[in-house]
DONU-510241 format. One record per residue (C-alpha): residue in three letters; z, y, x. Coordinates in steps of 0.05 Angstrom, whole numbers, plus 5000, padded with zeros to 4 digits. Each point is the difference from the previous one (the first is absolute). Layout:
// DONU-510241
ALAZYX/...
END
This chain:
// DONU-510241
MET478448904850/HIS496049374993/SER506449624970/ARG500049844927/SER506249824954/VAL500149364988/ARG498650174914/TRP495250445013/SER495749455049/ARG501249494933/LEU497550544958/ALA494150195031/LEU498049265017/ALA500949804918/CYS495650685006/THR494249755047/PHE500049314961/LEU499250304926/LEU494350425024/ALA496149585033/GLY500849494947/ALA497250504945/ALA495150225053/ALA497249335004/ALA500849754923/GLN495350674989/GLN494549805053/ALA499749264963/SER498850294932/ASN494850535018/PRO493849765035/VAL497850745030/LEU507149895033/SER499149305026/ALA492650185039/ALA504250725034/ALA503350015055/PRO507249675004/ALA504850554975/ALA503550315048/PRO507749895002/PRO504250424957/SER503450505047/ALA507650125013/PRO503850434957/PRO501150785020/THR506550055033/GLN503350575024/PRO506550225038/GLN502750524959/ASP505749644968/VAL503049665050/LEU500350615040/ARG503350404935/LEU505549365001/LEU501150125074/ASP500650764993/LEU505449904940/TRP503849465043/LEU499750505062/ASP502350514963/ALA506149624968/GLN501549675074/VAL500850695030/ALA504650284941/TYR504849484999/GLU500149825066/ARG501350705016/VAL494250005055/PRO499250735030/ALA491849935012/LEU495349514991/SER492049915018/VAL495649434985/ALA492649965016/LEU495749394980/GLN494349955045/HIS494949424968/GLY494049915061/PRO496850645004/GLU502750344937/LEU506550384999/LEU501949704928/TRP505950354985/LYS505250475032/LYS507150334974/GLY506550325029/TYR506150014951/GLY505950295014/LYS502550775047/LEU498249945075/ASP505450605023/ALA506449955007/ALA500550594942/GLY497949504958/LYS493950574974/LEU493049725045/PRO496749444951/ALA497649405054/GLY493049855005/THR496049515029/ASP498650615049/THR507849885022/ILE501849845061/TYR504749545025/GLY502249525058/ILE496049385006/CYS505149715045/SER497949295032/ILE492850144960/SER499050305067/LYS499249425029/LEU493349894966/PHE497050545041/THR502949805057/SER497049334995/VAL493450224984/ALA500950445064/VAL501849355042/MET493749574971/GLN495450555021/LEU501950025067/TRP500249265001/GLU492650024971/GLN497950425066/GLY503149435039/LYS505750365026/PHE504849444996/SER500749254971/LEU503949934940/ASP503749375042/ASP501050545052/ASP507950055025/ILE502150704983/GLY504050045064/LYS493750005035/LEU496350564959/LEU505850435000/PRO503050235063/GLY507050214977/PHE501849494955/THR506049765039/LEU504049654945/GLN503049315020/ARG498149324976/THR506349514976/ASP495749365003/PRO496749755066/ASP496149614959/SER497350444955/GLY492550154992/PRO497450735021/ILE500850554945/SER492250054983/VAL497350574960/ARG498949624941/SER506749734987/LEU502150655008/LEU494450164946/THR503349314957/HIS508250235009/SER499949385042/SER501450255069/GLY507749955004/LEU501550715020/PRO505450404965/ARG499350264926/GLU501450785034/ALA499750375061/ASP507150045024/PHE502250654953/ALA504450114937/TYR493950474978/TRP499849704927/THR507350235000/PRO501350624957/PRO500750534990/TYR495350205059/PHE495749415018/LYS498250145065/PHE494649665023/PRO498949895084/THR494050265031/ARG495149565022/GLU503150135071/GLN506649854982/MET497749394961/MET495949735059/GLN506850075057/ALA503749694949/LEU496249344993/ALA503249835074/GLY506750014956/GLN497749494943/SER497249265000/SER496649634958/PHE504549534959/MET495349264991/ARG493949765031/ALA493750364977/ALA495649694945/ASP505849514972/ARG502750514930/PHE497350514972/GLN505150705009/TYR496450654980/SER501450415051/ASN498650845005/LEU500949905071/GLY493549515006/MET496550484964/SER501550745039/LEU498449575067/LEU492649824964/GLY500050824998/GLU501850025073/LEU494249455008/VAL495050474958/THR502750675046/GLN498849585071/LEU493149684977/SER497250554972/GLY501450455043/MET503250714955/PRO506250054954/TYR500649504943/GLU500950494947/ASP492650305025/TYR495849305011/VAL503349814924/GLN497150704976/ARG493549985028/HIS497749254992/ILE502749924938/LEU502850574959/ALA494650385009/PRO493649514987/LEU503949784937/GLN501150674978/LEU508450004993/ALA501250624999/ASP507149954968/THR502149445055/ARG503550175055/THR503849805058/ALA505850294978/LEU504450314932/PRO496650724992/THR506850384998/GLU496250644987/LEU498449824934/GLN506649674982/GLY501650274929/LYS492550164986/ARG496649285012/LEU503849675044/ALA504749634952/GLN507850085006/GLY503449335036/TRP505549674958/SER505949485009/ALA500949384960/PRO505050224945/ARG507049975001/ARG505049694940/ASP499050694962/GLY493349965013/ALA498650615042/ARG495849985059/GLU500450345067/ALA493750465023/LEU498849795070/LYS497350455063/PRO493149875018/TYR498649425063/ALA495950025058/ALA498949365016/GLY498250165084/GLY498649435037/ILE500449524933/THR494550354968/PRO495349525012/ALA504749524950/ALA502750454954/GLY497850705005/PHE494350214960/SER498550334935/SER495550004944/THR498049994930/VAL497749474957/GLU493250344990/ASP499849965072/LEU502249275002/ALA495149804951/ARG495550225036/PHE501049585062/ALA500449414948/ALA493350224977/TRP497050015079/GLN502349315008/PHE497549734926/ARG492550395021/LEU500949595081/ARG500949424969/LYS495049924946/GLN494350415045/GLY501149635063/GLY498350315062/SER504250555040/GLU505050554982/LEU505650255034/LEU499549215020/LYS495449434987/VAL500849634939/SER501949315037/THR506550365025/LEU502250294949/ARG499449294958/GLU504149735063/MET505350464986/GLN501149924928/ARG499949225010/VAL505849645016/GLN501950015073/TRP506649734990/THR504249584965/ASN508049825005/PRO501949425010/ASP503049934934/GLY492950264968/LYS505050584962/GLU496450555048/THR492050065017/TRP497450665042/GLY492450345014/LEU499350315055/GLY504350664988/PHE498249804926/ALA506049604949/VAL495449454972/TYR502349584949/ARG497249564938/ASP503150264930/GLY498249514950/ASN492349935011/GLN497750655031/THR500050165075/LEU505650695020/ALA499150375057/GLY503750765020/HIS507050265022/SER506050264965/GLY504450535033/LEU506550294996/CYS503050535037/PRO506450534989/GLY497950324928/TYR493049624995/GLN498149324970/SER491749864995/SER495449354994/LEU492849895012/ALA497749354966/LEU492649704997/VAL497349554965/LEU494249765039/GLU497149454954/ASP499450644936/GLU499550595045/LEU505950264961/ALA504850445048/VAL506850224982/ALA502750615035/ALA507350234974/MET504550525037/SER506450214985/ASN505250535023/ALA507449694990/ASN502949215036/GLU502149464960/THR503049345008/GLU494749704970/ASP493949875035/PHE494150494987/GLY496049464990/PRO502149584941/ARG502450664964/PHE493250354993/THR494249755049/LYS500449254970/PRO501150124922/ILE494250515006/ARG495449475021/LYS502649474950/LEU497950564950/MET493050155029/GLU499149174996/LYS501649944935/GLY496150564970/MET494350285039/LYS495149584966/LEU502150164932/PRO494350024950/VAL499150694971/GLY503750064929/SER498850364938/ALA502550805002/ASP504549764935/LEU504649685041/LEU502550695033/ALA502550234927/TYR506649555015/ALA500650125079/GLY506550335010/ARG507350005027/TYR504449684963/ASN507750014984/ALA503249375023/GLN506750155004/PRO504649635001/TRP497249465022/ALA495550325057/SER499550755026/GLU492650044962/MET494049625001/VAL492550174994/ILE493849644963/VAL493350195025/PRO493049824993/TRP499249275042/GLY492649934992/GLU498949724933/GLN507349994989/MET505750375011/ALA506149845053/LEU506250154984/LEU505550145059/ALA507250155012/LEU502250425046/PRO502350155058/THR497949325029/HIS498449685074/ASP494649504970/PRO495650354943/ALA494249505016/GLY505349374978/ASP503850414946/MET495350364961/GLN497049614940/VAL494250064965/LEU498350124921/LYS494449764971/SER497950474929/MET500949574937/GLY496950614956/LYS504050554955/ASP504750255062/GLU501649255019/PHE501149755071/ARG502249265015/VAL502049895074/LEU494949585034/ARG502649435043/ASP497549755061/ASP497849424963/GLY495950354958/SER504849864941/LEU503350604953/GLY508050205000/GLU503350604972/ALA497950484951/PHE499350775023/ARG498350394942/PHE498050795005/ARG503850554955/ARG495750574976/ASP502850684979/ALA496950384937/ALA494750255041/GLY497149345027/GLN503050075065/VAL503549405037/ASP508050265003/GLY502449295014/VAL499849275005/GLU504249474976/ASN501749355033/TRP505249524970/SER501550504952/GLN501950515057/LEU497250574998/MET497750355055/LEU498050755004/ARG494550285025/LEU501450495066/GLY493650275005/ALA493349854995/LEU495049885064/ARG492550155017/
END
């Protein structure tokens, strides 16, 4: 990422002025230098992401342990580079096989991104207009309209979830234990018994039915089954070998993660049966890995940067990742298939997914060319994005431009016993400083403290305004190794060193 923390920005600016002043003074006092060409501006200090990735790893490991997440996989894509990837927990029902970054999960509504790309490919071929009525494009569209003054249910309104269609087809496929989805034929036949519940282009209403109908449109206009079209025109060209239009049940207990329910009061989860999304596949049926979603993000960054055409024209992708719909209250924005929104000074595009036993998220920070792909095999009451994807983004934003620090700081790195006040605490290098973070936490970027070295094993909290706060003094054992840290006369013993 190219964002800098406020603290590092001020430090870099101060260093620039000091170095520039010193160079000017030297040039003025030396006639040889004065006659020479102007000195080159000082280069920026070298940076590295290792420190922020180390803290990210420790934070994720703690969250999985303390929140009893069965399995979690994460990948970070930075432009063309797969910056980092790791799996946590166990993927199988017996809890023996470690999850990796090639572990397969149901990606649920992230499926909609692939459907949207397919729709826009056909739009580029001139097969239809985005403002065409879906009822005229799909002969089997028999859904009843409740408002005679409503405008058409356009392809654009289906892509932006503003069509006024019901959220679901008229089947109870989200009901356990069988999660019985309709076939394509059953879904289309049931349309005659359903009706719109608001005017088209009036309000945002998320609709799996609408996106499933766009899958039917792909079949209708391409002349081939939806699954075949996506495989031939999207998955194969991007070499997404582990992305499928269904759950690979033959890999259950091998690479396909076992799906689990949300926890009951006693903390136990129920193992869920794999589902087959049938006619709802274009909206929620795909499976993938974080590595494949990172490749999917890399294609988008590549196309946006290089321009031209690759699967889509760059102008088409930009339109998909531009706000096309804003709710009257201004709180909900959407692109063409993509969720598009602002978070601080960043524009994000992507999608999240929630299906029986699986949660997932793909978030692309467009200006910084950073993508976060995260997948879990358990349902929770709390949304997946705020639990994992957003904290990862915020931590990366805070630390991606850290300067290279001294290797001596690793002597203090480790996990420390912070009981009874916190479950544990980690202290790790943070560029030229140290970072202190109590675990677990839902806001690692906001909760971490930065420690500035004062020499002789003593550090002080470095506040946001540059002033110094409380002291932390590290203790060493008879062999000279750090074995604890004191703060306000409380000793916290080191539980283990880090590299």
